[in-house]
N, C-alpha and C positions, 0 to 999 in steps of 0.2 A: 269956255273952251280955252285951251292954252293960247296965249296971245300970239306966239310965233306961228301957230298953225291955223289962225282964224280964217285965212283965205282958202284953206284946203277943205273941200266939201265932197259929199257924195260917196261913191263906191269905196274910195280908198281911205277915208278919214280914220275910221276906227282901226282898220287893218294896218294902216301906215303907222299909227301910234304904237301899236303893239310890236310891229316889226322893227321900228327904229331903235327900240331899246337894245337890240342886238346888232344893229347895222355896223358898228365900228369894231366889232370883234374881228380878230385876225381872220377867222374862217369866213365870216360874212363879207368882209371887204375883199378878200381874195376871190370870192364868187362874183362879187360886183365887178371887179376889175378883170373882165373876161380876156382882154388881150395882154394882161400882165405887164402893163407899162407903169404901174404904180399910181394910177389915177383912175377915177371913174368918170367916163364921158357921160354926156346927157343920154346918148343912145344906150350905153351899158346900164345906166341907172334905170332907165325906162324898162328895159328888158328884165333886169333883175327884180325890180319891184313888182311888175306885173306877174311874174312867175311866183314870187314869194307870197304875194297877197292871195293869188288864186289858190295856191297849195294850202295856205293856212285856213282859208275859208272852206275849202273842199274837205270837210272833216273825214269822210270815208274814202278819200283818194280815188274816186271813180271817174275823175275827169270832168265832172259837171257839178254845179252848185244848185242846190234846192233852196226854196224860200226858207225852210226851217234851218238849213245850215247857215245861211246868211244871217238870219235872225238870232241864231245862237251866238254868232260872232258879233253882231251889232243889232241889239234889240230895237233900235230906232227905225230899222228898215221896214217899210210897209209894203203891202201887196202892190200898190201902184208903182212904186219905185222898182220893185222886182220885175213887173211886167214891162216897164220901160226898157230895162236892161235885157230882158229875154225877148229879143227882137223877132225870133222865129216862132215864138209862142208855143214852144214844146214843153214848158213847165220847168225847164232847167236853164242855167246860164253856162254856156260853154266858155272855154278859154278865149275864143275869138270874140264872143259877145262881151266878156269882161274887159278884154283889151280895148275894144271899140268904145266902151263906156269910159274908160280912163282917158282915151284920146279925146272924146267929146267934151269931157269935163275940164281937161287941161290940168287936173290936180297934180299929176306927177311933175309937170313943168314948173308949177308954182312951188312945189316942195323942193325940187332941185335948186331953184333960185334962192330959196331960204337957206339951204345948206351950203351953197357955193358962196361963202361970205367974201371971198376975194374977187368974185365976179370974173374969173378967168375961163369959165366954161367947162371946168372939170372939178371933180371932187377929190380932195386929198384925204388920206386916212385921218389927219388931224381935224379937218372940217367935219367929217362924219362922226368922229369921237366927240367933238365939241357940241354938235347938234344932239347927239344921243344924250349927253350930259344935261342939256337944257330940257329935253323931253322928260327925262327921268326926274329932274328937279321939280318940274311943274305938274307932272301927272302921276308920279310913283310907278311908272310903267316898269314891268319886269321884262327880262329878256324873252324873246320869242322861243318857243320850244320846237315847233314843227318847221322844217326847212325844206328847200327844194329837193325833189327827187331827180337827180341828174339823168335818170333813165326815161323820165317822162318828157314829151316834146314841149 
């Protein structure tokens, strides 16, 4: 695994790698910076990444993730991990269940801390761009294709 991302595990790892390749683009950073203050707070980053990851994995955009959708995105996901995330056992992962899994894992907090190189508690466009360059250098990641649908909750 990429050394800088070694501490990030679980739900978001694969999705995060794919998404970060495009995170510093003008469009992506503008969506991250929801309050338009020129920086991405921890809360903005958390909201942005949860939405982006969910939308990217939800291949048919029906608002729920099946085991096959998750495995298409990350072949290492097994049925046990899916069941752990699908807390209501309906055979799908809802946005709320996915968000709760991110919160349990703390993976977005770890990722934010890796990107926030000056430790000021917010992400600058330059920090996002530098992290994206590191990810691309170590993984060959390509920019993400699917992005948030602003009409979805």
